N, C-alpha and C positions, 0 to 999 in steps of 0.2 A: 533627684535630678535625672532626667531621661538622657541616657547615653546610648548611642548606636553601637551595637556589638556585632561581632562577626556572625553570630548565630542569626541576628536580625537580617543582616545582609544576605546570608545564605538562604533563609526561608523566603525573603522578598524576591530573590532571583528565581527560585523555584516557582513561586506563585506568579511572578510577573510574566515569565515566558508562557506559562499555561494560560494566563488571563488574556494575553494578546491573541493567542491562537483560538481559544474558545469564544472570545468576543466576535471575531470574524465569522466563526462557524454559526454562532447564534444569530448574528446579523443576517447571514445568508439564509438561514432557515426561516426567520421572521419575514424577510423580504419575499421569499418564495411563497409563503403562506398568504401574504398581502397581495402579491401579484396574481395568485390564483383567483382571488375575488374579482379582479378587474381584467382578466385575460380576454373576455369577450369585447371589451372596449378598445383593445389594442390590435386584435387580429383583423386584417382586411381593411384597415383604415388608411393605409399608405402613408404612415407617419414617417417623418424624416428622422435621421439619426440624432440631430440636436434636440428634437422634441423628446425622443425616447431617453436620451441622456439626462435631460432635465427631470423627466418623470422618475427615473431610478435614483438620481441624486437627491431629490427632495424626499422621496420615499425612504431612502437610507437615513437621512437626517432625522426624519420623524420617528423612526423605529429605534434610534440609538438609546433613549431612556429605557425601553423595554428590554434591550439586549444586555444592558449593564447588570441587572440583578441575576439574570440567568447565567451570564458568563462568570460572575463572582461565585455563584453556587457551584457550578461545574468545576471551575478551576480550583477552588478551595477543597472540594471533595477529592479531586485527583491528587492535588499536592500533598495533603495529609494522608491520603490513602497510600501514596508511594512511600512517604516517610515511615508509616506503620508497617508496610509490607517488607521494606528493607531493614527493619529493626532500628532505623535511625531515631525514630520517636522514642523507642525504649531506651536507647543510649542517652538521649536528651533528658529523659525523666530520671535515669540513674545518676546523672550528674547533678541532680538537685534542682533542676529547672522545671517549674510547674508549667502546665499547659497554657495558662493565661499569659505567662511570660513569653511563651512560644508564639502566641497570637499577637503580641504587642505590635510588631512592625506591620502586620497585615491589617490590624484594626485601623492604623493611621492611613494605610492605602485605601481601605474601604470607605473611610470618612471622606477622603479626597474624591473618590468615585461618586459618593453621594452628592458632593458639591457640584461635580461635573454634570451629574444627571439633572440636578435642579437648574443649572445654567442652561442646559440644552432645552429643558421644558419651558423655561421662562423667557429665553432670548432667541434661541435658534429654532426650536420646535414650532412656535406659533407662525412665524413667517414661512417655514417649510410646509406646514399644514395649509396655509392660505394659498401658496403657490401650487401645491399638489391638487387641492380642490379646484383651482382655476384651470389647471391642465386637464383634469378629468372632465370638467364641464365642457371644455373646448373639444375634447375628443368625442364627447357624446353628440355635439352639434356638427361634427365634421362630415359624417356619413349617415344621414337620416334614413337611408334605405335599409340600414342594418339595425336601426333603433326602433322601428315601428313595432309597437306591441300589439297583441291580439285582444280584441274585445274592448278597446279603449280608444277614445278620440285622441289623435296625435297632432299637436300644433307646432311641431318643429320646423315645418316648411312655411315660409312667409305667405301670408294671405290665404292660407288653406288649413282646413281641418280634415284629417284623414282617419277614417275608421276601417279596420280590417277585421273580418270575422275569424279568418284562419290564415296561417302563414306556413309555407313549406320551407324549412331551413335548408334542404338539400338543393332545390331548384331555384329558390328565391321568389317563387310565384306567390301572389296574394289572392285570396278568395273572399268573396262577399264584401266588395269595396263600396264605400260611401264617402263622397268628397263634398265638402262645403267650401266653395271659393268665394272669398269676400274681398273684392278689389276696391271697393269704396264705401258704398252705403247699402242699405237694405234693397233699394230698387234695382241694383245691378248685380246682385249675387247670383250664383249658379249652384245647382245641385247635380251631382253626377253619380249614377249607380251603375255598377258593373259586376258581372259574375266573377271575373278573375282579371288579373293584371300583373304588371311587373314594373318596378321602379328602379332605374339605373342612373348613375351619374355619367355625364358625358366625359370625353377624353380630356378636355381642358379644365374639368372640375368647376365650370361656371354655370352649368344648367343641370336640371334633372329631367330625364326622359321617362314619362309615364305612359306605358303601353296598356290599353284596356281592351277587353274582349266581351262581347255580348252585353251591351248596356244601354242606358238612356241618359240624355242630357237635358236638364230643365234650366232655362236661363231667362231672367227678366230682360225685357227690351226697353231700356230707358232712352228717351230721345227728347229733343227740345220741344217738339210739338205736344208731348204728353207731360211737360214739366209741371203744369198747373192742374193736371187731372189726378183724381184720387185713385183711379184704376190704372194699373201698370200692365201692359201686354207682355207676354212671354212666348218663348218658342220651345218646342219639344223636338228632340232629335233621337232617333233610335239607330244604333250603330252596331256593327259586327266587330269591327277592329278600328281603334282610334288611338292616335299618339298625341300626347300633350307635352309641350316643353315648358318647364317651370324654371323661373329665374332662381338660381341658388349658387352662392359662392362656396364651393366645396373645399377650398384651400384651408389649411389650418390657421385659424385666427384666434388669438388669445381672447377668451370671453371676459366680460365684465365681472369683477369679483365683488360687486355690491351686494349680491344675494348671499354672500358668505360672511357678511358683517356680523351676523348673529351667532356664528359658530364659536363656541367657547374655547375650542381647541386651538383656534387661530389668534388667541389673545394672550398677552403676558399678564403677570399678576397685577400690575398697575392698571392695565386696560380692563381687566375683569372687575376690579374694585370700582373703577369709574363707571363701567357699564351698569353694574348692579345698582349703584347709587342713582344713576340717571333713570334707569327703568323703574326703580322704586318710586322716585319722585314723580315720574309721568303717570304711573298707575295709581299712585296715591291721589293725585289730582283728579284722575278719572273717577276713582272711587268716591271722592268727596262730592264731585259733581253729580254722580248717580244718586248719592244719598240725599242731597239737597233737593234734586228733582223729584225723588220718590216721596219725600216728606211734603213737598208743596203740592203734589198731585192729589193728595188726600183732602187738602183744605182749599184747593183752588176753585174760585168761582169766576165766570167770565166777566162779571161786572166789577170784580174787586181787583185793585191794582196789585202789582208784585209786592210792594212794600207792605200793604195791608195783609196780604197772604202770609208773609213772613211773621208779621205781628200775631196773626191768628194761630200760627204754628206754635209760637212761644207761649201764648196764653193757654192753648190747649194742653201744653206740657205742664203748666203751673196749676191749672184748675181741673179738678177731677170731673169727668163727664161720663154719666151713666148711659151707655148705649141701650141697654135692655129696657130701661124705664121709658126712654124716648120712643123706642120701637113699639112698646106695648100700647102707647097712646094713639098710634096710627090706626086708621080704619083698615079693613081687610084688603081693599083694593090697593091702598098705599103700601101696606106691608108687602104684598106680592111684587109691586113695582120696585120697592126698596131692596127686596131680596134678589130680584133679577138684576137690578143695577149693580148691587154688590158683587154678585157672581160674575158678571161681565167684567167688572173692574179687576177682580182677582185673577180671572183668566188672562186678561190683557197684561197684568203685571207679571204673571208667571211666564208668559211668552217673552215679555221684555227682559225679565231677569235671566231667562235661558240664553237669550242673545247676548246680554251683557257678560254673562259668565263665560261664554265662548271667548270673548275678547280678553277678559282678565285671566282665564286659564292659560292662554298662550303666554302672557307675561309671567305668570307663576312658573310655568315650565322653563322659560328662558332663565329666570332667576335661579331655579334649582340646578339647571345644567351648569351655569357659571359658578355657583357655589361648589358644586361637586368637582368641577375642573380645578378650582382654586385649592381644594383640599388634596386632590390627587397629585398635584405638583409636589407636595410635601411627602405624601405616603409612598409614592413611587420612588422618590429619592431615598426615603428611609428604608425601603425594602432591600436596597443594596446591602446595608449593614445587617439587617435581619437575616438575609440569605447567607451572609458570611458566617454568622453564628449558628446557622443550621448546617451548612456544608462542611466547615472545618471540623466541628466536633463529630459529625457523622463519619468523616474520613478517618479521624483518629480512632473511632470505635470499630468501624468495619475493617480498616486496614487492608483495603483492596484498591490498588492503583489501576492505571490503564483507563480505557474507555468503556469497559463492560458494565460493571455494577454502578459506578458513578453516574453514567449516562441514564441508566434506568431510574435511579433514585432522583436525579435532577429533574427528569421529565415528570415523574409522579408528583414531586413537590411543586413544580411550576404549574402543572395542571390543576392541583388543588388551589393554588394561589390565583390562577386565572379564573377559575369558576367562581370563587368567592368574590374576587374583585369585580368581575363582570356582572354577576348576579346582584351584588350589593349596589352597584352604580345604576343598574337598570331599575331596581325597585325604588331607589331613592329618587331617580329622575321621574318615575311615574307617580311619585307622591305616596306610594304605599308604605314606604319606610321613611323615617326621618333621615336627614342628610348625613348627620354625624354617625348614625348607626350603619347606614349602607356603605359609606366610604371607609369606615374603620373596621369593617367585618373581617377582611383578610388580615389586617394587622393584629386584630384581637385574637385570631387563631394562631398565627405564625409566631408572634412574639413569645407567648408561653411555651410553644414548641421549641423555639431557639434556646430559651432559658433552660428547659428540661434537658435537651441534648448537651448543652454546655456543661451543666452540672454533672450529668452522667459521665461525660468524657473526662472531666476533671477528677472524678472519683474512680476512674478506671472500671466503670460498671460494664457488665456483660449484657447490656440491654438488647443487643442483637444476636445473642447466643441462641441459636435455634434449638439446641438441646434442652435449654431451660423451659422454653415454651412447649416443646413436645412432652416433657415430663409433666408439666402442669395440665396439659390437655389430656394426657393419659390418666392422670389421677381423677380429673373431673368426669371422664367417660368410663372410668373403671376398666381400662384396657390392661391386659396382663403383660408382664415382661418375662420372657423365657430365660431360663438359667442355662448357661453354657460353660461347662467345665471340660477342658481338654487335658490330655495326658502331658505331663511335664517331662522334658528331656533330661533334666538334671534334678535329682531329689536329694536334698540335704538331710532331712529328717524323715524317717518312715513313720506312718501313722501308728498310734497306740490303739490297736484293734480291740483289745480287751476292754479298755475304758470307754472307747467309742461305742461298743456294743451295749455296755451297761447304761451309758447315757441315752442311747436310742430307746432302750427298753423303758427307762424312766420317763422319757418324753411321751412314749406311747400311752403309758398309764395316766399321765397328767392330762393329755388332751382328751382321753376318753372321759375322765372325770369332769373336765371343764365343759365339754359338750353336753354331758348329761345334766350337770348342775345348772347351766344357763339356758337349756332348752332352745337351742339355736334354730330349730325348725319352726317354732311358734313366732308370731309377730312380737316385736318389742313393745314394752309398756310405755305409752306416751307420757304419762305423768313422771315416771322414773327417768325417762330419757331427757325431757326438756326442763323439768322443774326440780326433781329430787335425785339428781345424778350422783352416783357413788363411783369413785375412781376404780378403774379396772385395768391393771397393768400385767395381768397374768400372761396374756398372749405375747406381750412384749418380752417378758422374761423367757418364755418357752422358745420364742423365735431366736433370741440371742444365743441361747444354749445350742439350738439346732444349727445355727450358722457357724458356731465355733467347731462343732463336730464335722460339719461339711467341709470347712476349711482344712481340718486335719486330715480327713479322708481323701481330699483332693491330691495328696502327695502319694497316693497308692499307684502301683503299676498294674493293678488288676483292672482289666477293661470292663468286667461285669459291674464292679462297684462304681466305676466312673459313669457308666451308662445309667445306673440307678440314681446317682447323685443328681444328674440332669433332670430326673423325674420329679424332684422336689419342687413344689410351687413356691413362688415368692409371695409372702403373706402381707396383706394390708393390716397393720397392727392395731389401728385405732378406728378405722372407718365403720366398724360394726358396733361401736360403743355409744357414740354421741356425735352430733354434727360439729361442735366446736369445743375447744378446751375451756373457754370461759363460760361461766354460768349465765351471765347476763345476755350473751349472744344467743345461747340456746333458748332463753325465755323470749327474746325478741323474735327469733325465728318461729316460735310457736304462735306468737301473737299475729304475725303476718302469715295468715292461713295458707295461701298458695305456696309460699316458700317453705313453710314447715311441712306441708304435705309432700313436696318434692324431696326434701331432705329425709323425711321419715321413710318413704319408699326406697330411696337410695340406701339407707342404713339397713333396712330389711333385706335388700338384695345382697349386701355385703355379709350379713349374718348367714344367709344360705350358702354363699360362696365360701365363707370361712368353714362351715360345716363340711363341705365337699373337700376343701383343702386339708382339713384335719384327717379325714378318712384316707386321702392320698398319702399323707405323711405317715400314718400308722401302717398302711400296707407296704410303703417303701421301706420303713424301718424293719418290718418283719423280713423282707427279702434281703436286706443288707445284713441283718443279724444272722440269718440262715447261711448267707455266703461266707461271713466271717467264721462261723462255726465249722465250715467245711475246710477252711484254709489251714 
């Protein structure tokens, strides 16, 4: 039975306060990132405070599901980092409480946050997305003089198409202007060309003033007397400076949201299911109609009715018809006509199918987008729980509180999640990946990571102990460790100089014999190393005896002996003998030729280094023995 304990309340308070603070921080950061994308649509538009308030309100509601997982990750990292840094986590474990029991209250809170995230995505988020898209569309239409692109015809001004070759953002001047004015029909349209110009809104925001320099005006002159005539007169005007007033309501008016009806983000789960079923039904009907028309087109004759054509299609499917034999019976002229006719038909069908595929591809893309959004509602909510099982164990392992290390780790984890989530969604939306693979890519990477960190934290593993990885890297690269022996202020037992000198003399003799017997200068025998290895523990034994003598002589007060002790190298005991301890691993390495070659060269290098180390040991032994004899 689950009972709320004081520890659960204590940890929940620690986490809750941090979660509220980090949530607002994450929400602010995400809103600033989103605002930066649309800052050009806000500046210089003269938007009122209520419009801006609506924009920020709906933007905040839309970004709440994204802020939840990041806030959980950061707050759990800081909370358990603080507990570990203040040794409270150690006290909890010493009391016999496991780490999973410590997580108990926060798991419940994370599940509640998951449900809240799903609610926002399914109920609040779609309407917020719709309203935000409507506001952005209205902002874009409010000041067209700021929205005119370069090198593209712009139709945002009623009854006009405006083309601008170049635009100066500093002065607002437009260069290389071409305007098509369409007030009614073809007969009364006008074409205006100008070298430069400027488009400005009037003070009352009801008209646009277009000032043009150095241009020409071509306009059709439609009148009643030419109504029945095929030819339409026109007038041509050359001007140096001309001003045109265009009707345009520049006040902020909410645009029609009909164009946003296909946006999957603006739909709840029920609406997405209904839309997918509807569009599947529509496009299945279109596909069946295309299929029937294509079948009938191969057997259709002008003099045959539709019913007879369908009957011919069915009979052709039942009775085998040999086209090659029928073609062989035709005369050469008929063969050429049949081939040309078949080629023309195929080309027409290819063109027709290309056009039809454009229509069906749009439907397929809409279906994929809605299916992706349907799955993302669940995966985004689930990411709150996954991020907790990443952040809390990491905080327990690292044991660093505050905003330093936790913020760095949170940002790195969230960047990985964002890249995987965004890349998977884009690839699935484009049809390059399957939908389930693209939408589950981030979860497939982060869930095993969360399990790994939780397991390591529960076992008190030093997975982030930098010294462990430095030692592994040092062994792989063969980097040396320097010996450092300092004089002791208090010496309990003085060294046994006589026995130590005898031991060093013995070691000098043994290493000389070892190097001579094993011929360390020569390359190792591949067969003996990888396939017929015999155990060699001689260096291990010699090194153990040497370290014992060094430890005893470290109690000396003689500075010369202490300096000589630091000259002893630290020996790699096994690297010169074989790559692995197990025979089957050595055989496998030999079979994999590139790996075996690398290991063989590495082992040869260690043999040469061991030879040099043995010479250094012998010379150091001789100097220490000589010093002991003088004492």
